[in-house]
N, CA and C atoms of all chains as a GROMACS GRO file, in nm:
protein
  624
    1MET      N    1   0.084  -0.120   0.000
    1MET     CA    2   0.000   0.000   0.000
    1MET      C    3   0.088   0.126   0.000
    2THR      N    4   0.045   0.228  -0.068
    2THR     CA    5   0.126   0.349  -0.082
    2THR      C    6   0.040   0.472  -0.050
    3ILE      N    7   0.090   0.590  -0.080
    3ILE     CA    8   0.014   0.712  -0.055
    3ILE      C    9  -0.098   0.723  -0.159
    4ALA      N   10  -0.218   0.747  -0.114
    4ALA     CA   11  -0.332   0.753  -0.205
    4ALA      C   12  -0.322   0.875  -0.296
    5GLU      N   13  -0.353   0.854  -0.423
    5GLU     CA   14  -0.354   0.965  -0.518
    5GLU      C   15  -0.495   1.018  -0.531
    6THR      N   16  -0.525   1.111  -0.447
    6THR     CA   17  -0.660   1.166  -0.438
    6THR      C   18  -0.674   1.289  -0.527
    7PRO      N   19  -0.798   1.320  -0.564
    7PRO     CA   20  -0.821   1.438  -0.650
    7PRO      C   21  -0.807   1.568  -0.571
    8THR      N   22  -0.822   1.679  -0.640
    8THR     CA   23  -0.822   1.809  -0.574
    8THR      C   24  -0.936   1.816  -0.472
    9PRO      N   25  -0.909   1.862  -0.350
    9PRO     CA   26  -1.017   1.877  -0.251
    9PRO      C   27  -1.124   1.974  -0.303
   10PRO      N   28  -1.245   1.966  -0.246
   10PRO     CA   29  -1.285   1.887  -0.129
   10PRO      C   30  -1.322   1.742  -0.162
   11TYR      N   31  -1.295   1.655  -0.066
   11TYR     CA   32  -1.342   1.516  -0.066
   11TYR      C   33  -1.341   1.472   0.079
   12TYR      N   34  -1.386   1.352   0.107
   12TYR     CA   35  -1.396   1.308   0.247
   12TYR      C   36  -1.290   1.204   0.284
   13ALA      N   37  -1.252   1.206   0.411
   13ALA     CA   38  -1.164   1.104   0.469
   13ALA      C   39  -1.237   1.035   0.583
   14VAL      N   40  -1.224   0.903   0.590
   14VAL     CA   41  -1.270   0.826   0.706
   14VAL      C   42  -1.145   0.776   0.777
   15ILE      N   43  -1.120   0.830   0.896
   15ILE     CA   44  -1.002   0.794   0.974
   15ILE      C   45  -1.044   0.690   1.077
   16PHE      N   46  -0.994   0.568   1.060
   16PHE     CA   47  -1.029   0.458   1.151
   16PHE      C   48  -0.905   0.419   1.230
   17THR      N   49  -0.905   0.449   1.359
   17THR     CA   50  -0.791   0.418   1.447
   17THR      C   51  -0.833   0.308   1.542
   18SER      N   52  -0.753   0.203   1.555
   18SER     CA   53  -0.797   0.086   1.631
   18SER      C   54  -0.686   0.027   1.716
   19ILE      N   55  -0.727  -0.038   1.824
   19ILE     CA   56  -0.637  -0.122   1.903
   19ILE      C   57  -0.693  -0.263   1.896
   20GLN      N   58  -0.609  -0.355   1.845
   20GLN     CA   59  -0.656  -0.492   1.824
   20GLN      C   60  -0.664  -0.569   1.954
   21SER      N   61  -0.752  -0.666   1.958
   21SER     CA   62  -0.761  -0.758   2.072
   21SER      C   63  -0.659  -0.870   2.052
   22ALA      N   64  -0.654  -0.963   2.145
   22ALA     CA   65  -0.563  -1.078   2.133
   22ALA      C   66  -0.613  -1.175   2.027
   23ASP      N   67  -0.741  -1.172   1.997
   23ASP     CA   68  -0.802  -1.265   1.902
   23ASP      C   69  -0.796  -1.208   1.760
   24THR      N   70  -0.699  -1.252   1.682
   24THR     CA   71  -0.686  -1.201   1.546
   24THR      C   72  -0.729  -1.306   1.443
   25HIS      N   73  -0.790  -1.415   1.491
   25HIS     CA   74  -0.831  -1.522   1.400
   25HIS      C   75  -0.926  -1.470   1.292
   26GLY      N   76  -0.886  -1.487   1.168
   26GLY     CA   77  -0.970  -1.448   1.055
   26GLY      C   78  -0.960  -1.301   1.018
   27TYR      N   79  -0.885  -1.226   1.099
   27TYR     CA   80  -0.879  -1.080   1.075
   27TYR      C   81  -0.816  -1.046   0.940
   28ARG      N   82  -0.701  -1.106   0.914
   28ARG     CA   83  -0.624  -1.069   0.796
   28ARG      C   84  -0.702  -1.094   0.665
   29GLU      N   85  -0.765  -1.211   0.659
   29GLU     CA   86  -0.842  -1.246   0.540
   29GLU      C   87  -0.957  -1.146   0.521
   30MET      N   88  -1.026  -1.117   0.632
   30MET     CA   89  -1.139  -1.024   0.623
   30MET      C   90  -1.090  -0.885   0.583
   31ALA      N   91  -0.978  -0.842   0.639
   31ALA     CA   92  -0.925  -0.709   0.606
   31ALA      C   93  -0.895  -0.702   0.456
   32GLU      N   94  -0.833  -0.805   0.404
   32GLU     CA   95  -0.801  -0.806   0.260
   32GLU      C   96  -0.928  -0.804   0.174
   33GLN      N   97  -1.027  -0.881   0.216
   33GLN     CA   98  -1.155  -0.882   0.144
   33GLN      C   99  -1.220  -0.745   0.145
   34MET      N  100  -1.215  -0.678   0.260
   34MET     CA  101  -1.281  -0.548   0.273
   34MET      C  102  -1.209  -0.441   0.190
   35VAL      N  103  -1.076  -0.448   0.184
   35VAL     CA  104  -1.002  -0.354   0.099
   35VAL      C  105  -1.043  -0.374  -0.047
   36ALA      N  106  -1.046  -0.500  -0.090
   36ALA     CA  107  -1.081  -0.530  -0.229
   36ALA      C  108  -1.224  -0.484  -0.261
   37LEU      N  109  -1.313  -0.504  -0.164
   37LEU     CA  110  -1.453  -0.466  -0.184
   37LEU      C  111  -1.469  -0.313  -0.182
   38ALA      N  112  -1.399  -0.246  -0.091
   38ALA     CA  113  -1.407  -0.099  -0.082
   38ALA      C  114  -1.364  -0.036  -0.214
   39GLU      N  115  -1.259  -0.092  -0.272
   39GLU     CA  116  -1.205  -0.037  -0.398
   39GLU      C  117  -1.307  -0.040  -0.512
   40GLN      N  118  -1.407  -0.129  -0.499
   40GLN     CA  119  -1.509  -0.142  -0.605
   40GLN      C  120  -1.627  -0.049  -0.583
   41GLN      N  121  -1.631   0.020  -0.469
   41GLN     CA  122  -1.751   0.098  -0.436
   41GLN      C  123  -1.753   0.232  -0.510
   42PRO      N  124  -1.873   0.279  -0.544
   42PRO     CA  125  -1.886   0.412  -0.605
   42PRO      C  126  -1.834   0.519  -0.509
   43GLY      N  127  -1.756   0.611  -0.561
   43GLY     CA  128  -1.708   0.722  -0.479
   43GLY      C  129  -1.579   0.692  -0.403
   44PHE      N  130  -1.529   0.568  -0.411
   44PHE     CA  131  -1.403   0.536  -0.343
   44PHE      C  132  -1.287   0.604  -0.415
   45LEU      N  133  -1.199   0.671  -0.337
   45LEU     CA  134  -1.089   0.747  -0.397
   45LEU      C  135  -0.951   0.694  -0.362
   46GLY      N  136  -0.942   0.612  -0.257
   46GLY     CA  137  -0.811   0.561  -0.218
   46GLY      C  138  -0.809   0.522  -0.071
   47MET      N  139  -0.698   0.457  -0.029
   47MET     CA  140  -0.688   0.409   0.109
   47MET      C  141  -0.541   0.403   0.150
   48GLU      N  142  -0.516   0.433   0.276
   48GLU     CA  143  -0.382   0.422   0.333
   48GLU      C  144  -0.393   0.351   0.467
   49SER      N  145  -0.295   0.267   0.500
   49SER     CA  146  -0.307   0.187   0.620
   49SER      C  147  -0.170   0.160   0.681
   50ALA      N  148  -0.161   0.163   0.814
   50ALA     CA  149  -0.037   0.134   0.885
   50ALA      C  150  -0.073   0.085   1.025
   51ARG      N  151   0.022   0.016   1.087
   51ARG     CA  152  -0.003  -0.032   1.224
   51ARG      C  153   0.126  -0.032   1.305
   52LEU      N  154   0.115   0.013   1.430
   52LEU     CA  155   0.226   0.003   1.525
   52LEU      C  156   0.158  -0.035   1.658
   53ASP      N  157   0.153   0.054   1.754
   53ASP     CA  158   0.072   0.027   1.874
   53ASP      C  159  -0.075   0.036   1.838
   54VAL      N  160  -0.106   0.131   1.752
   54VAL     CA  161  -0.242   0.145   1.700
   54VAL      C  162  -0.241   0.118   1.550
   55GLY      N  163  -0.353   0.078   1.499
   55GLY     CA  164  -0.371   0.070   1.354
   55GLY      C  165  -0.442   0.196   1.308
   56ILE      N  166  -0.398   0.250   1.195
   56ILE     CA  167  -0.466   0.365   1.136
   56ILE      C  168  -0.497   0.330   0.991
   57THR      N  169  -0.624   0.333   0.955
   57THR     CA  170  -0.663   0.317   0.815
   57THR      C  171  -0.741   0.441   0.776
   58VAL      N  172  -0.693   0.509   0.673
   58VAL     CA  173  -0.765   0.626   0.622
   58VAL      C  174  -0.816   0.591   0.483
   59SER      N  175  -0.946   0.598   0.464
   59SER     CA  176  -1.002   0.580   0.330
   59SER      C  177  -1.061   0.711   0.284
   60TYR      N  178  -1.054   0.733   0.154
   60TYR     CA  179  -1.096   0.862   0.095
   60TYR      C  180  -1.216   0.837   0.004
   61TRP      N  181  -1.311   0.929   0.011
   61TRP     CA  182  -1.440   0.913  -0.056
   61TRP      C  183  -1.485   1.044  -0.118
   62GLN      N  184  -1.563   1.030  -0.222
   62GLN     CA  185  -1.610   1.146  -0.297
   62GLN      C  186  -1.703   1.235  -0.215
   63ASP      N  187  -1.791   1.172  -0.138
   63ASP     CA  188  -1.892   1.249  -0.063
   63ASP      C  189  -1.948   1.164   0.052
   64LEU      N  190  -2.033   1.224   0.133
   64LEU     CA  191  -2.091   1.154   0.247
   64LEU      C  192  -2.180   1.038   0.203
   65GLU      N  193  -2.245   1.054   0.088
   65GLU     CA  194  -2.335   0.950   0.039
   65GLU      C  195  -2.257   0.821   0.009
   66SER      N  196  -2.140   0.834  -0.051
   66SER     CA  197  -2.061   0.713  -0.082
   66SER      C  198  -2.010   0.647   0.047
   67ILE      N  199  -1.979   0.727   0.149
   67ILE     CA  200  -1.938   0.671   0.279
   67ILE      C  201  -2.053   0.594   0.342
   68LYS      N  202  -2.171   0.654   0.334
   68LYS     CA  203  -2.291   0.592   0.393
   68LYS      C  204  -2.323   0.459   0.324
   69GLN      N  205  -2.313   0.459   0.192
   69GLN     CA  206  -2.341   0.335   0.117
   69GLN      C  207  -2.241   0.225   0.154
   70TRP      N  208  -2.114   0.262   0.168
   70TRP     CA  209  -2.013   0.163   0.206
   70TRP      C  210  -2.036   0.113   0.348
   71LYS      N  211  -2.072   0.203   0.439
   71LYS     CA  212  -2.100   0.163   0.577
   71LYS      C  213  -2.215   0.063   0.583
   72ASN      N  214  -2.311   0.077   0.491
   72ASN     CA  215  -2.431  -0.007   0.492
   72ASN      C  216  -2.424  -0.124   0.395
   73HIS      N  217  -2.309  -0.145   0.332
   73HIS     CA  218  -2.291  -0.258   0.241
   73HIS      C  219  -2.301  -0.388   0.322
   74ALA      N  220  -2.377  -0.484   0.273
   74ALA     CA  221  -2.410  -0.605   0.351
   74ALA      C  222  -2.284  -0.676   0.403
   75GLU      N  223  -2.188  -0.702   0.316
   75GLU     CA  224  -2.068  -0.774   0.362
   75GLU      C  225  -1.986  -0.691   0.459
   76HIS      N  226  -1.988  -0.559   0.439
   76HIS     CA  227  -1.914  -0.471   0.529
   76HIS      C  228  -1.981  -0.467   0.667
   77ILE      N  229  -2.113  -0.474   0.670
   77ILE     CA  230  -2.184  -0.478   0.798
   77ILE      C  231  -2.142  -0.600   0.879
   78THR      N  232  -2.132  -0.714   0.811
   78THR     CA  233  -2.085  -0.836   0.878
   78THR      C  234  -1.945  -0.816   0.932
   79ALA      N  235  -1.855  -0.761   0.850
   79ALA     CA  236  -1.716  -0.739   0.892
   79ALA      C  237  -1.710  -0.645   1.013
   80GLN      N  238  -1.790  -0.538   1.009
   80GLN     CA  239  -1.792  -0.443   1.120
   80GLN      C  240  -1.837  -0.510   1.250
   81ALA      N  241  -1.937  -0.598   1.239
   81ALA     CA  242  -1.991  -0.664   1.358
   81ALA      C  243  -1.887  -0.757   1.420
   82VAL      N  244  -1.818  -0.835   1.335
   82VAL     CA  245  -1.715  -0.927   1.386
   82VAL      C  246  -1.599  -0.846   1.443
   83GLY      N  247  -1.562  -0.738   1.374
   83GLY     CA  248  -1.455  -0.651   1.423
   83GLY      C  249  -1.486  -0.597   1.561
   84LYS      N  250  -1.607  -0.548   1.576
   84LYS     CA  251  -1.648  -0.488   1.705
   84LYS      C  252  -1.648  -0.592   1.817
   85SER      N  253  -1.700  -0.711   1.788
   85SER     CA  254  -1.714  -0.812   1.894
   85SER      C  255  -1.585  -0.889   1.920
   86ARG      N  256  -1.497  -0.900   1.819
   86ARG     CA  257  -1.385  -0.992   1.833
   86ARG      C  258  -1.247  -0.930   1.817
   87TRP      N  259  -1.225  -0.853   1.707
   87TRP     CA  260  -1.088  -0.816   1.670
   87TRP      C  261  -1.038  -0.686   1.733
   88TYR      N  262  -1.131  -0.600   1.772
   88TYR     CA  263  -1.088  -0.469   1.823
   88TYR      C  264  -1.128  -0.452   1.969
   89ASP      N  265  -1.030  -0.416   2.053
   89ASP     CA  266  -1.061  -0.376   2.190
   89ASP      C  267  -1.122  -0.236   2.191
   90HIS      N  268  -1.062  -0.149   2.108
   90HIS     CA  269  -1.109  -0.010   2.100
   90HIS      C  270  -1.092   0.039   1.958
   91TYR      N  271  -1.179   0.126   1.918
   91TYR     CA  272  -1.157   0.196   1.791
   91TYR      C  273  -1.231   0.329   1.793
   92THR      N  274  -1.184   0.420   1.709
   92THR     CA  275  -1.255   0.545   1.686
   92THR      C  276  -1.260   0.567   1.534
   93THR      N  277  -1.377   0.600   1.486
   93THR     CA  278  -1.396   0.634   1.345
   93THR      C  279  -1.430   0.782   1.336
   94ARG      N  280  -1.358   0.853   1.251
   94ARG     CA  281  -1.383   0.996   1.235
   94ARG      C  282  -1.411   1.025   1.087
   95ILE      N  283  -1.520   1.099   1.063
   95ILE     CA  284  -1.558   1.138   0.928
   95ILE      C  285  -1.518   1.284   0.910
   96ALA      N  286  -1.431   1.308   0.811
   96ALA     CA  287  -1.372   1.442   0.800
   96ALA      C  288  -1.370   1.491   0.654
   97LEU      N  289  -1.400   1.617   0.638
   97LEU     CA  290  -1.399   1.682   0.507
   97LEU      C  291  -1.259   1.736   0.479
   98VAL      N  292  -1.191   1.680   0.379
   98VAL     CA  293  -1.058   1.729   0.344
   98VAL      C  294  -1.075   1.860   0.267
   99GLU      N  295  -1.021   1.966   0.324
   99GLU     CA  296  -1.038   2.099   0.265
   99GLU      C  297  -0.922   2.137   0.174
  100ARG      N  298  -0.800   2.092   0.211
  100ARG     CA  299  -0.686   2.116   0.123
  100ARG      C  300  -0.576   2.014   0.150
  101ASP      N  301  -0.484   2.004   0.056
  101ASP     CA  302  -0.373   1.911   0.071
  101ASP      C  303  -0.250   1.964  -0.004
  102TYR      N  304  -0.134   1.916   0.035
  102TYR     CA  305  -0.012   1.947  -0.039
  102TYR      C  306   0.081   1.830  -0.023
  103ALA      N  307   0.174   1.818  -0.119
  103ALA     CA  308   0.253   1.695  -0.126
  103ALA      C  309   0.393   1.721  -0.177
  104LYS      N  310   0.483   1.631  -0.145
  104LYS     CA  311   0.614   1.624  -0.208
  104LYS      C  312   0.613   1.500  -0.295
  105MET      N  313   0.192   0.516   2.211
  105MET     CA  314   0.086   0.603   2.158
  105MET      C  315  -0.044   0.524   2.146
  106THR      N  316  -0.153   0.593   2.174
  106THR     CA  317  -0.281   0.523   2.174
  106THR      C  318  -0.384   0.603   2.092
  107ILE      N  319  -0.511   0.568   2.103
  107ILE     CA  320  -0.614   0.641   2.030
  107ILE      C  321  -0.636   0.776   2.099
  108ALA      N  322  -0.635   0.883   2.021
  108ALA     CA  323  -0.649   1.017   2.078
  108ALA      C  324  -0.790   1.036   2.136
  109GLU      N  325  -0.795   1.098   2.253
  109GLU     CA  326  -0.925   1.128   2.314
  109GLU      C  327  -0.964   1.269   2.280
  110THR      N  328  -1.029   1.284   2.169
  110THR     CA  329  -1.065   1.414   2.114
  110THR      C  330  -1.203   1.457   2.164
  111PRO      N  331  -1.228   1.589   2.162
  111PRO     CA  332  -1.359   1.638   2.207
  111PRO      C  333  -1.468   1.610   2.103
  112THR      N  334  -1.588   1.649   2.136
  112THR     CA  335  -1.699   1.638   2.041
  112THR      C  336  -1.670   1.723   1.917
  113PRO      N  337  -1.688   1.667   1.795
  113PRO     CA  338  -1.667   1.748   1.674
  113PRO      C  339  -1.760   1.869   1.673
  114PRO      N  340  -1.725   1.971   1.593
  114PRO     CA  341  -1.617   1.975   1.495
  114PRO      C  342  -1.481   2.013   1.554
  115TYR      N  343  -1.377   1.956   1.494
  115TYR     CA  344  -1.238   1.995   1.519
  115TYR      C  345  -1.162   1.955   1.393
  116TYR      N  346  -1.033   1.984   1.388
  116TYR     CA  347  -0.958   1.957   1.265
  116TYR      C  348  -0.862   1.839   1.281
  117ALA      N  349  -0.837   1.770   1.170
  117ALA     CA  350  -0.735   1.665   1.163
  117ALA      C  351  -0.634   1.702   1.056
  118VAL      N  352  -0.507   1.682   1.086
  118VAL     CA  353  -0.401   1.693   0.986
  118VAL      C  354  -0.350   1.552   0.962
  119ILE      N  355  -0.375   1.502   0.842
  119ILE     CA  356  -0.336   1.365   0.806
  119ILE      C  357  -0.206   1.373   0.726
  120PHE      N  358  -0.098   1.323   0.784
  120PHE     CA  359   0.033   1.329   0.719
  120PHE      C  360   0.075   1.186   0.684
  121THR      N  361   0.075   1.155   0.555
  121THR     CA  362   0.113   1.021   0.508
  121THR      C  363   0.247   1.032   0.436
  122SER      N  364   0.343   0.944   0.471
  122SER     CA  365   0.478   0.961   0.418
  122SER      C  366   0.542   0.829   0.380
  123ILE      N  367   0.635   0.839   0.286
  123ILE     CA  368   0.724   0.728   0.254
  123ILE      C  369   0.866   0.776   0.284
  124GLN      N  370   0.933   0.704   0.375
  124GLN     CA  371   1.065   0.746   0.418
  124GLN      C  372   1.171   0.716   0.312
  125SER      N  373   1.276   0.797   0.313
  125SER     CA  374   1.392   0.771   0.228
  125SER      C  375   1.484   0.672   0.299
  126ALA      N  376   1.595   0.638   0.236
  126ALA     CA  377   1.693   0.548   0.297
  126ALA      C  378   1.768   0.618   0.411
  127ASP      N  379   1.772   0.750   0.408
  127ASP     CA  380   1.846   0.828   0.507
  127ASP      C  381   1.758   0.860   0.626
  128THR      N  382   1.771   0.784   0.734
  128THR     CA  383   1.688   0.809   0.852
  128THR      C  384   1.770   0.871   0.966
  129HIS      N  385   1.892   0.913   0.934
  129HIS     CA  386   1.980   0.970   1.036
  129HIS      C  387   1.915   1.093   1.104
  130GLY      N  388   1.899   1.086   1.233
  130GLY     CA  389   1.843   1.198   1.308
  130GLY      C  390   1.691   1.204   1.309
  131TYR      N  391   1.629   1.116   1.233
  131TYR     CA  392   1.483   1.122   1.219
  131TYR      C  393   1.411   1.096   1.352
  132ARG      N  394   1.450   0.989   1.418
  132ARG     CA  395   1.378   0.947   1.538
  132ARG      C  396   1.382   1.054   1.647
  133GLU      N  397   1.499   1.111   1.669
  133GLU     CA  398   1.514   1.215   1.772
  133GLU      C  399   1.426   1.336   1.738
  134MET      N  400   1.432   1.375   1.610
  134MET     CA  401   1.353   1.491   1.568
  134MET      C  402   1.204   1.461   1.581
  135ALA      N  403   1.162   1.341   1.543
  135ALA     CA  404   1.020   1.305   1.552
  135ALA      C  405   0.973   1.314   1.698
  136GLU      N  406   1.054   1.264   1.789
  136GLU     CA  407   1.018   1.268   1.931
  136GLU      C  408   1.010   1.412   1.982
  137GLN      N  409   1.106   1.494   1.939
  137GLN     CA  410   1.104   1.636   1.977
  137GLN      C  411   0.979   1.705   1.926
  138MET      N  412   0.943   1.674   1.802
  138MET     CA  413   0.827   1.741   1.742
  138MET      C  414   0.697   1.698   1.809
  139VAL      N  415   0.687   1.572   1.848
  139VAL     CA  416   0.568   1.526   1.920
  139VAL      C  417   0.557   1.601   2.053
  140ALA      N  418   0.669   1.609   2.126
  140ALA     CA  419   0.669   1.678   2.256
  140ALA      C  420   0.633   1.825   2.240
  141LEU      N  421   0.685   1.887   2.133
  141LEU     CA  422   0.659   2.029   2.108
  141LEU      C  423   0.514   2.052   2.064
  142ALA      N  424   0.464   1.965   1.978
  142ALA     CA  425   0.326   1.978   1.930
  142ALA      C  426   0.228   1.973   2.048
  143GLU      N  427   0.256   1.884   2.142
  143GLU     CA  428   0.167   1.867   2.258
  143GLU      C  429   0.155   1.994   2.342
  144GLN      N  430   0.256   2.082   2.330
  144GLN     CA  431   0.254   2.207   2.409
  144GLN      C  432   0.183   2.321   2.336
  145GLN      N  433   0.145   2.300   2.211
  145GLN     CA  434   0.090   2.410   2.132
  145GLN      C  435  -0.055   2.439   2.167
  146PRO      N  436  -0.096   2.565   2.160
  146PRO     CA  437  -0.237   2.600   2.180
  146PRO      C  438  -0.324   2.532   2.074
  147GLY      N  439  -0.433   2.474   2.116
  147GLY     CA  440  -0.526   2.411   2.023
  147GLY      C  441  -0.495   2.268   1.989
  148PHE      N  442  -0.383   2.213   2.041
  148PHE     CA  443  -0.350   2.073   2.014
  148PHE      C  444  -0.446   1.982   2.090
  149LEU      N  445  -0.503   1.882   2.022
  149LEU     CA  446  -0.602   1.795   2.084
  149LEU      C  447  -0.558   1.650   2.097
  150GLY      N  448  -0.454   1.610   2.021
  150GLY     CA  449  -0.411   1.471   2.028
  150GLY      C  450  -0.340   1.429   1.901
  151MET      N  451  -0.280   1.310   1.904
  151MET     CA  452  -0.204   1.262   1.789
  151MET      C  453  -0.204   1.109   1.787
  152GLU      N  454  -0.206   1.054   1.665
  152GLU     CA  455  -0.198   0.909   1.646
  152GLU      C  456  -0.097   0.882   1.536
  153SER      N  457  -0.019   0.776   1.551
  153SER     CA  458   0.087   0.752   1.456
  153SER      C  459   0.112   0.602   1.438
  154ALA      N  460   0.140   0.562   1.314
  154ALA     CA  461   0.172   0.422   1.285
  154ALA      C  462   0.254   0.416   1.157
  155ARG      N  463   0.326   0.307   1.138
  155ARG     CA  464   0.406   0.293   1.016
  155ARG      C  465   0.410   0.148   0.972
  156LEU      N  466   0.398   0.127   0.840
  156LEU     CA  467   0.417  -0.006   0.780
  156LEU      C  468   0.491   0.025   0.650
  157ASP      N  469   0.429   0.010   0.535
  157ASP     CA  470   0.492   0.057   0.411
  157ASP      C  471   0.492   0.210   0.407
  158VAL      N  472   0.383   0.265   0.455
  158VAL     CA  473   0.374   0.410   0.469
  158VAL      C  474   0.364   0.446   0.617
  159GLY      N  475   0.404   0.567   0.650
  159GLY     CA  476   0.380   0.620   0.783
  159GLY      C  477   0.255   0.707   0.778
  160ILE      N  478   0.172   0.696   0.879
  160ILE     CA  479   0.054   0.784   0.890
  160ILE      C  480   0.057   0.848   1.028
  161THR      N  481   0.060   0.978   1.031
  161THR     CA  482   0.047   1.052   1.157
  161THR      C  483  -0.073   1.144   1.143
  162VAL      N  484  -0.167   1.128   1.233
  162VAL     CA  485  -0.284   1.217   1.235
  162VAL      C  486  -0.278   1.299   1.363
  163SER      N  487  -0.273   1.430   1.349
  163SER     CA  488  -0.281   1.516   1.466
  163SER      C  489  -0.413   1.592   1.462
  164TYR      N  490  -0.465   1.620   1.580
  164TYR     CA  491  -0.596   1.683   1.591
  164TYR      C  492  -0.582   1.819   1.656
  165TRP      N  493  -0.659   1.916   1.604
  165TRP     CA  494  -0.644   2.056   1.642
  165TRP      C  495  -0.781   2.122   1.655
  166GLN      N  496  -0.781   2.223   1.739
  166GLN     CA  497  -0.906   2.293   1.769
  166GLN      C  498  -0.961   2.367   1.647
  167ASP      N  499  -0.871   2.431   1.570
  167ASP     CA  500  -0.917   2.511   1.457
  167ASP      C  501  -0.802   2.532   1.357
  168LEU      N  502  -0.831   2.597   1.245
  168LEU     CA  503  -0.729   2.621   1.142
  168LEU      C  504  -0.618   2.712   1.192
  169GLU      N  505  -0.653   2.806   1.281
  169GLU     CA  506  -0.553   2.899   1.333
  169GLU      C  507  -0.445   2.825   1.412
  170SER      N  508  -0.484   2.728   1.493
  170SER     CA  509  -0.384   2.654   1.571
  170SER      C  510  -0.298   2.568   1.478
  171ILE      N  511  -0.353   2.516   1.370
  171ILE     CA  512  -0.274   2.440   1.272
  171ILE      C  513  -0.173   2.532   1.204
  172LYS      N  514  -0.219   2.650   1.168
  172LYS     CA  515  -0.131   2.748   1.102
  172LYS      C  516  -0.015   2.788   1.194
  173GLN      N  517  -0.046   2.813   1.319
  173GLN     CA  518   0.059   2.852   1.414
  173GLN      C  519   0.162   2.741   1.431
  174TRP      N  520   0.116   2.617   1.438
  174TRP     CA  521   0.208   2.504   1.452
  174TRP      C  522   0.293   2.488   1.325
  175LYS      N  523   0.230   2.504   1.209
  175LYS     CA  524   0.304   2.493   1.083
  175LYS      C  525   0.416   2.598   1.076
  176ASN      N  526   0.391   2.714   1.136
  176ASN     CA  527   0.487   2.825   1.129
  176ASN      C  528   0.576   2.837   1.253
  177HIS      N  529   0.568   2.740   1.343
  177HIS     CA  530   0.655   2.740   1.461
  177HIS      C  531   0.800   2.723   1.415
  178ALA      N  532   0.890   2.806   1.470
  178ALA     CA  533   1.029   2.810   1.420
  178ALA      C  534   1.097   2.673   1.418
  179GLU      N  535   1.089   2.600   1.528
  179GLU     CA  536   1.156   2.469   1.532
  179GLU      C  537   1.090   2.368   1.439
  180HIS      N  538   0.959   2.382   1.423
  180HIS     CA  539   0.886   2.293   1.334
  180HIS      C  540   0.922   2.322   1.187
  181ILE      N  541   0.944   2.448   1.156
  181ILE     CA  542   0.984   2.485   1.019
  181ILE      C  543   1.118   2.417   0.984
  182THR      N  544   1.212   2.418   1.079
  182THR     CA  545   1.339   2.349   1.058
  182THR      C  546   1.316   2.200   1.035
  183ALA      N  547   1.235   2.139   1.120
  183ALA     CA  548   1.207   1.995   1.106
  183ALA      C  549   1.142   1.964   0.972
  184GLN      N  550   1.048   2.049   0.930
  184GLN     CA  551   0.982   2.027   0.801
  184GLN      C  552   1.082   2.033   0.685
  185ALA      N  553   1.175   2.128   0.695
  185ALA     CA  554   1.273   2.145   0.587
  185ALA      C  555   1.366   2.025   0.577
  186VAL      N  556   1.414   1.976   0.693
  186VAL     CA  557   1.502   1.859   0.691
  186VAL      C  558   1.424   1.736   0.645
  187GLY      N  559   1.302   1.724   0.690
  187GLY     CA  560   1.217   1.612   0.648
  187GLY      C  561   1.200   1.610   0.497
  188LYS      N  562   1.170   1.726   0.441
  188LYS     CA  563   1.145   1.735   0.296
  188LYS      C  564   1.271   1.701   0.217
  189SER      N  565   1.387   1.752   0.265
  189SER     CA  566   1.510   1.734   0.187
  189SER      C  567   1.576   1.598   0.211
  190ARG      N  568   1.554   1.539   0.329
  190ARG     CA  569   1.632   1.421   0.366
  190ARG      C  570   1.552   1.296   0.398
  191TRP      N  571   1.452   1.306   0.487
  191TRP     CA  572   1.391   1.186   0.543
  191TRP      C  573   1.276   1.128   0.462
  192TYR      N  574   1.212   1.214   0.382
  192TYR     CA  575   1.093   1.166   0.311
  192TYR      C  576   1.113   1.167   0.160
  193ASP      N  577   1.088   1.054   0.098
  193ASP     CA  578   1.084   1.050  -0.049
  193ASP      C  579   0.956   1.115  -0.100
  194HIS      N  580   0.847   1.084  -0.032
  194HIS     CA  581   0.716   1.138  -0.071
  194HIS      C  582   0.633   1.160   0.055
  195TYR      N  583   0.548   1.259   0.050
  195TYR     CA  584   0.449   1.274   0.157
  195TYR      C  585   0.330   1.351   0.104
  196THR      N  586   0.218   1.332   0.169
  196THR     CA  587   0.099   1.414   0.143
  196THR      C  588   0.043   1.458   0.278
  197THR      N  589   0.012   1.586   0.288
  197THR     CA  590  -0.051   1.641   0.407
  197THR      C  591  -0.192   1.684   0.369
  198ARG      N  592  -0.288   1.640   0.447
  198ARG     CA  593  -0.427   1.677   0.420
  198ARG      C  594  -0.486   1.743   0.544
  199ILE      N  595  -0.551   1.857   0.522
  199ILE     CA  596  -0.616   1.931   0.631
  199ILE      C  597  -0.766   1.903   0.620
  200ALA      N  598  -0.823   1.847   0.728
  200ALA     CA  599  -0.961   1.800   0.719
  200ALA      C  600  -1.042   1.838   0.842
  201LEU      N  601  -1.165   1.878   0.817
  201LEU     CA  602  -1.257   1.913   0.924
  201LEU      C  603  -1.333   1.788   0.970
  202VAL      N  604  -1.310   1.745   1.093
  202VAL     CA  605  -1.381   1.628   1.145
  202VAL      C  606  -1.522   1.669   1.180
  203GLU      N  607  -1.618   1.608   1.113
  203GLU     CA  608  -1.759   1.647   1.130
  203GLU      C  609  -1.829   1.559   1.233
  204ARG      N  610  -1.791   1.430   1.237
  204ARG     CA  611  -1.848   1.343   1.341
  204ARG      C  612  -1.756   1.226   1.367
  205ASP      N  613  -1.779   1.161   1.481
  205ASP     CA  614  -1.697   1.045   1.515
  205ASP      C  615  -1.780   0.950   1.599
  206TYR      N  616  -1.737   0.825   1.602
  206TYR     CA  617  -1.799   0.728   1.693
  206TYR      C  618  -1.693   0.626   1.731
  207ALA      N  619  -1.714   0.563   1.845
  207ALA     CA  620  -1.606   0.482   1.902
  207ALA      C  621  -1.660   0.360   1.975
  208LYS      N  622  -1.574   0.259   1.991
  208LYS     CA  623  -1.600   0.149   2.083
  208LYS      C  624  -1.500   0.163   2.196
   0.00000   0.00000   0.00000
């Protein structure tokens, strides 16, 4: 995974910060499936992911409607439920409007 | 580092995604200094950081003015210049207004 090549702002970012539980059974496969599925969604613009003490996944979206549709996607709902009950001790999801960006 | 305990939105996020160069000399010390310094700035709300293929650091701020002041802080300007010329092959900085959040 690399730095997402996003369009000129404005667009949306979903910042998902998590602390994993001891139970990681099935996590990796599900994470890969969800990345592949997210990439197919309308309005998806890119994704960045890293992990150290915390995991941070930032996905970029065209608008709030595309975020809402992805949140309510049937397979994603299943993944979210298993994540909440099993894989994550804590997480915070933040929905943010990217107003500007600059890059090297 | 853990999940930032941010106030009720709205507030701002600065999403800094980077790919490091081969030259990491002095990077760690400077990164630690900058985290300590950022925490002392007016309007600073928290920070989250992780690295895998890419590094992602998200810092949270009360408003655009506090972000601007931190960007223009003398010691931070030096760190940014060394980072741009030496430590980072590529980076993207995104300034985003956090509109809502939810957590477990």
